[in-house]
Structure formats: structure tokens, C-alpha cells
N, CA, C and O atoms as a printed pandas DataFrame, in Angstrom:
     atom_number atom_name residue_name chain_id  residue_number  x_coord  y_coord  z_coord
0              1         N          MET        A               1  -13.491  214.783  135.227
1              2        CA          MET        A               1  -13.100  214.279  136.593
2              3         C          MET        A               1  -12.269  215.419  137.218
3              4         O          MET        A               1  -11.368  215.979  136.593
4              5         N          SER        A               2  -12.613  215.731  138.462
5              6        CA          SER        A               2  -11.789  216.717  139.174
6              7         C          SER        A               2  -10.607  216.190  139.739
7              8         O          SER        A               2  -10.564  214.978  139.949
8              9         N          THR        A               3   -9.585  216.947  140.035
9             10        CA          THR        A               3   -8.262  216.380  140.476
10            11         C          THR        A               3   -8.546  215.784  141.947
11            12         O          THR        A               3   -7.745  214.938  142.344
12            13         N          SER        A               4   -9.514  216.114  142.713
13            14        CA          SER        A               4   -9.721  215.567  144.009
14            15         C          SER        A               4  -10.234  214.161  143.855
15            16         O          SER        A               4  -10.174  213.389  144.812
16            17         N          GLU        A               5  -10.756  213.777  142.656
17            18        CA          GLU        A               5  -11.309  212.440  142.440
18            19         C          GLU        A               5  -10.210  211.480  141.876
19            20         O          GLU        A               5  -10.473  210.295  141.671
20            21         N          LEU        A               6   -8.958  212.019  141.627
21            22        CA          LEU        A               6   -8.000  211.206  141.084
22            23         C          LEU        A               6   -7.274  210.307  142.092
23            24         O          LEU        A               6   -7.270  210.648  143.275
24            25         N          ASP        A               7   -6.679  209.219  141.715
25            26        CA          ASP        A               7   -5.964  208.396  142.529
26            27         C          ASP        A               7   -4.466  208.905  142.511
27            28         O          ASP        A               7   -3.796  208.848  141.479
28            29         N          TRP        A               8   -3.978  209.401  143.690
29            30        CA          TRP        A               8   -2.673  209.988  143.821
30            31         C          TRP        A               8   -1.729  209.069  144.343
31            32         O          TRP        A               8   -2.056  208.348  145.285
32            33         N          TYR        A               9   -0.475  209.002  143.791
33            34        CA          TYR        A               9    0.580  208.096  144.290
34            35         C          TYR        A               9    1.759  208.889  144.720
35            36         O          TYR        A               9    2.226  209.805  144.044
36            37         N          LYS        A              10    2.232  208.498  145.892
37            38        CA          LYS        A              10    3.457  209.216  146.456
38            39         C          LYS        A              10    4.660  208.384  146.146
39            40         O          LYS        A              10    4.539  207.162  146.051
40            41         N          SER        A              11    5.838  208.989  145.978
41            42        CA          SER        A              11    7.025  208.303  145.787
42            43         C          SER        A              11    7.428  207.314  146.950
43            44         O          SER        A              11    7.261  207.583  148.140
44            45         N          SER        A              12    7.936  206.227  146.511
45            46        CA          SER        A              12    8.315  205.294  147.543
46            47         C          SER        A              12    9.608  205.770  148.322
47            48         O          SER        A              12   10.013  205.146  149.303
48            49         N          TYR        A              13   10.200  206.840  147.868
49            50        CA          TYR        A              13   11.342  207.507  148.598
50            51         C          TYR        A              13   10.863  208.564  149.565
51            52         O          TYR        A              13   11.683  209.259  150.165
52            53         N          SER        A              14    9.560  208.709  149.737
53            54        CA          SER        A              14    9.004  209.718  150.648
54            55         C          SER        A              14    9.223  209.167  152.048
55            56         O          SER        A              14    9.149  207.963  152.297
56            57         N          SER        A              15    9.511  210.151  152.996
57            58        CA          SER        A              15    9.641  209.745  154.364
58            59         C          SER        A              15    8.278  209.498  154.988
59            60         O          SER        A              15    7.253  209.873  154.418
60            61         N          ALA        A              16    8.263  208.865  156.166
61            62        CA          ALA        A              16    7.002  208.529  156.875
62            63         C          ALA        A              16    6.184  209.852  157.092
63            64         O          ALA        A              16    4.954  209.853  157.063
64            65         N          GLN        A              17    6.926  210.959  157.308
65            66        CA          GLN        A              17    6.154  212.266  157.525
66            67         C          GLN        A              17    5.593  212.784  156.185
67            68         O          GLN        A              17    4.709  213.639  156.239
68            69         N          GLY        A              18    5.980  212.391  155.119
69            70        CA          GLY        A              18    5.413  212.797  153.805
70            71         C          GLY        A              18    5.953  214.128  153.411
71            72         O          GLY        A              18    5.342  214.771  152.557
72            73         N          ASP        A              19    7.062  214.616  153.963
73            74        CA          ASP        A              19    7.585  215.872  153.554
74            75         C          ASP        A              19    8.497  215.742  152.333
75            76         O          ASP        A              19    8.934  214.655  151.953
76            77         N          SER        A              20    8.750  216.865  151.765
77            78        CA          SER        A              20    9.658  216.925  150.575
78            79         C          SER        A              20    9.362  215.946  149.458
79            80         O          SER        A              20   10.276  215.319  148.923
80            81         N          CYS        A              21    8.095  215.808  149.101
81            82        CA          CYS        A              21    7.749  214.844  148.140
82            83         C          CYS        A              21    6.677  215.395  147.215
83            84         O          CYS        A              21    6.038  216.414  147.476
84            85         N          ILE        A              22    6.510  214.632  146.071
85            86        CA          ILE        A              22    5.517  215.005  145.152
86            87         C          ILE        A              22    4.586  213.777  145.121
87            88         O          ILE        A              22    4.933  212.673  145.539
88            89         N          GLU        A              23    3.326  214.066  144.571
89            90        CA          GLU        A              23    2.371  213.007  144.296
90            91         C          GLU        A              23    2.082  213.111  142.814
91            92         O          GLU        A              23    2.210  214.179  142.216
92            93         N          VAL        A              24    1.683  211.968  142.214
93            94        CA          VAL        A              24    1.360  211.950  140.771
94            95         C          VAL        A              24    0.043  211.213  140.627
95            96         O          VAL        A              24   -0.195  210.205  141.292
96            97         N          ALA        A              25   -0.764  211.699  139.801
97            98        CA          ALA        A              25   -2.044  211.029  139.354
98            99         C          ALA        A              25   -1.970  210.923  137.806
99           100         O          ALA        A              25   -1.591  211.851  137.092
100          101         N          ILE        A              26   -2.359  209.735  137.362
101          102        CA          ILE        A              26   -2.229  209.406  135.916
102          103         C          ILE        A              26   -3.596  209.214  135.367
103          104         O          ILE        A              26   -4.357  208.430  135.933
104          105         N          THR        A              27   -3.970  209.874  134.298
105          106        CA          THR        A              27   -5.142  209.628  133.483
106          107         C          THR        A              27   -4.746  209.239  132.028
107          108         O          THR        A              27   -3.576  209.250  131.645
108          109         N          GLU        A              28   -5.752  208.914  131.283
109          110        CA          GLU        A              28   -5.434  208.478  129.893
110          111         C          GLU        A              28   -4.726  209.569  129.120
111          112         O          GLU        A              28   -3.871  209.255  128.292
112          113         N          GLN        A              29   -5.036  210.828  129.344
113          114        CA          GLN        A              29   -4.553  211.939  128.530
114          115         C          GLN        A              29   -3.413  212.713  129.230
115          116         O          GLN        A              29   -2.561  213.256  128.526
116          117         N          THR        A              30   -3.353  212.789  130.522
117          118        CA          THR        A              30   -2.484  213.698  131.206
118          119         C          THR        A              30   -1.796  213.057  132.447
119          120         O          THR        A              30   -2.220  212.004  132.924
120          121         N          ILE        A              31   -0.777  213.686  132.933
121          122        CA          ILE        A              31   -0.193  213.338  134.299
122          123         C          ILE        A              31   -0.263  214.664  135.139
123          124         O          ILE        A              31    0.100  215.757  134.704
124          125         N          HIS        A              32   -0.747  214.450  136.331
125          126        CA          HIS        A              32   -0.932  215.612  137.281
126          127         C          HIS        A              32    0.089  215.395  138.399
127          128         O          HIS        A              32    0.235  214.286  138.911
128          129         N          VAL        A              33    0.795  216.472  138.772
129          130        CA          VAL        A              33    1.772  216.415  139.705
130          131         C          VAL        A              33    1.502  217.468  140.790
131          132         O          VAL        A              33    1.276  218.634  140.468
132          133         N          ARG        A              34    1.523  217.086  142.020
133          134        CA          ARG        A              34    1.268  218.172  143.123
134          135         C          ARG        A              34    2.240  217.930  144.251
135          136         O          ARG        A              34    2.897  216.891  144.311
136          137         N          ASP        A              35    2.331  218.908  145.159
137          138        CA          ASP        A              35    3.147  218.969  146.257
138          139         C          ASP        A              35    2.392  218.240  147.425
139          140         O          ASP        A              35    1.286  218.619  147.811
140          141         N          SER        A              36    3.029  217.220  147.938
141          142        CA          SER        A              36    2.365  216.457  148.993
142          143         C          SER        A              36    2.101  217.210  150.331
143          144         O          SER        A              36    1.233  216.883  151.140
144          145         N          LYS        A              37    2.953  218.253  150.463
145          146        CA          LYS        A              37    2.740  219.145  151.685
146          147         C          LYS        A              37    1.619  220.079  151.642
147          148         O          LYS        A              37    1.161  220.575  152.671
148          149         N          ASP        A              38    1.114  220.360  150.343
149          150        CA          ASP        A              38    0.056  221.295  150.231
150          151         C          ASP        A              38   -0.912  220.811  149.069
151          152         O          ASP        A              38   -0.900  221.358  147.966
152          153         N          VAL        A              39   -1.692  219.826  149.362
153          154        CA          VAL        A              39   -2.590  219.291  148.290
154          155         C          VAL        A              39   -3.703  220.188  147.875
155          156         O          VAL        A              39   -4.422  219.880  146.924
156          157         N          SER        A              40   -3.880  221.332  148.580
157          158        CA          SER        A              40   -4.978  222.294  148.223
158          159         C          SER        A              40   -4.623  223.207  146.983
159          160         O          SER        A              40   -5.471  223.841  146.356
160          161         N          ARG        A              41   -3.242  223.198  146.696
161          162        CA          ARG        A              41   -2.920  224.008  145.493
162          163         C          ARG        A              41   -3.157  223.183  144.299
163          164         O          ARG        A              41   -3.145  221.955  144.384
164          165         N          PRO        A              42   -3.377  223.813  143.163
165          166        CA          PRO        A              42   -3.701  223.159  141.922
166          167         C          PRO        A              42   -2.500  222.388  141.453
167          168         O          PRO        A              42   -1.391  222.905  141.586
168          169         N          PRO        A              43   -2.629  221.155  140.898
169          170        CA          PRO        A              43   -1.443  220.462  140.444
170          171         C          PRO        A              43   -0.900  220.948  139.139
171          172         O          PRO        A              43   -1.623  221.658  138.439
172          173         N          PHE        A              44    0.237  220.651  138.768
173          174        CA          PHE        A              44    0.875  220.927  137.567
174          175         C          PHE        A              44    0.491  219.781  136.562
175          176         O          PHE        A              44    0.736  218.623  136.900
176          177         N          THR        A              45   -0.081  220.028  135.379
177          178        CA          THR        A              45   -0.497  219.020  134.516
178          179         C          THR        A              45    0.194  219.093  133.207
179          180         O          THR        A              45    0.342  220.164  132.619
180          181         N          MET        A              46    0.644  217.886  132.721
181          182        CA          MET        A              46    1.372  217.761  131.494
182          183         C          MET        A              46    0.846  216.476  130.704
183          184         O          MET        A              46    0.157  215.610  131.244
184          185         N          THR        A              47    1.226  216.448  129.429
185          186        CA          THR        A              47    0.818  215.370  128.578
186          187         C          THR        A              47    1.751  214.124  128.989
187          188         O          THR        A              47    2.834  214.266  129.556
188          189         N          ARG        A              48    1.222  212.954  128.650
189          190        CA          ARG        A              48    1.973  211.758  128.882
190          191         C          ARG        A              48    3.289  211.778  128.246
191          192         O          ARG        A              48    4.279  211.323  128.818
192          193         N          GLU        A              49    3.328  212.342  126.966
193          194        CA          GLU        A              49    4.599  212.412  126.235
194          195         C          GLU        A              49    5.619  213.300  126.934
195          196         O          GLU        A              49    6.810  212.991  126.957
196          197         N          SER        A              50    5.127  214.452  127.528
197          198        CA          SER        A              50    6.030  215.340  128.211
198          199         C          SER        A              50    6.486  214.634  129.476
199          200         O          SER        A              50    7.656  214.766  129.834
200          201         N          TRP        A              51    5.679  213.930  130.138
201          202        CA          TRP        A              51    6.097  213.235  131.337
202          203         C          TRP        A              51    7.300  212.212  131.074
203          204         O          TRP        A              51    8.296  212.129  131.793
204          205         N          ALA        A              52    7.063  211.480  129.976
205          206        CA          ALA        A              52    8.020  210.432  129.489
206          207         C          ALA        A              52    9.377  211.138  129.241
207          208         O          ALA        A              52   10.406  210.625  129.682
208          209         N          TYR        A              53    9.406  212.307  128.544
209          210        CA          TYR        A              53   10.682  213.042  128.350
210          211         C          TYR        A              53   11.267  213.497  129.676
211          212         O          TYR        A              53   12.482  213.415  129.859
212          213         N          PHE        A              54   10.444  213.979  130.616
213          214        CA          PHE        A              54   10.943  214.448  131.878
214          215         C          PHE        A              54   11.580  213.222  132.694
215          216         O          PHE        A              54   12.628  213.369  133.323
216          217         N          VAL        A              55   10.958  212.127  132.654
217          218        CA          VAL        A              55   11.539  210.957  133.396
218          219         C          VAL        A              55   12.871  210.484  132.833
219          220         O          VAL        A              55   13.796  210.126  133.561
220          221         N          VAL        A              56   12.930  210.497  131.422
221          222        CA          VAL        A              56   14.166  210.120  130.807
222          223         C          VAL        A              56   15.320  211.160  131.128
223          224         O          VAL        A              56   16.470  210.778  131.343
224          225         N          PHE        A              57   14.952  212.480  131.148
225          226        CA          PHE        A              57   15.879  213.479  131.464
226          227         C          PHE        A              57   16.382  213.303  132.876
227          228         O          PHE        A              57   17.591  213.431  133.065
228          229         N          VAL        A              58   15.596  213.027  133.871
229          230        CA          VAL        A              58   15.896  212.947  135.192
230          231         C          VAL        A              58   16.778  211.688  135.438
231          232         O          VAL        A              58   17.771  211.740  136.163
232          233         N          ALA        A              59   16.381  210.570  134.812
233          234        CA          ALA        A              59   17.080  209.322  134.925
234          235         C          ALA        A              59   18.457  209.403  134.401
235          236         O          ALA        A              59   19.373  208.775  134.931
236          237         N          ALA        A              60   18.633  210.206  133.308
237          238        CA          ALA        A              60   20.032  210.405  132.808
238          239         C          ALA        A              60   20.950  211.262  133.720
239          240         O          ALA        A              60   22.178  211.211  133.654
240          241         N          ARG        A              61   20.328  211.974  134.491
241          242        CA          ARG        A              61   21.121  212.855  135.419
242          243         C          ARG        A              61   21.427  212.131  136.830
243          244         O          ARG        A              61   22.229  212.614  137.628
244          245         N          GLY        A              62   20.767  211.010  137.057
245          246        CA          GLY        A              62   20.864  210.361  138.398
246          247         C          GLY        A              62   21.941  209.594  138.623
247          248         O          GLY        A              62   22.081  209.030  139.708
């Protein structure tokens, strides 16, 4: 499946203009992250385990 066929989700914290935000697409194996301001650029891709570690890290800093 190409990344253009994925279901992308934007943060609920994103403004109505969609600026300064990321979008995330989740598959069985990977998490894809892209800049909502420039969706033509290739997304950053990581394993589900790496994403879980990232979320825990960010939550601990919040």
C-alpha cells in the first residue's frame, strides 16, 4: 500500500488552518508521520514499538 492510500489522522490540537501540525497513519506493522503543511514530502516511518516509546517519552515531559 502506498502512503497516499493510507488513512491519515490530524491532531485534535491542530488549528482550523491546519498549520504547525503532524498527521499520523497507522498500519499493522508501522506508524507513518508527515507534516500536514507539506504532504508531498515522504513521511517518517517507524515501528509500532518505537512509536509507543516516543509517546511515553513525550507524555512524561508534558
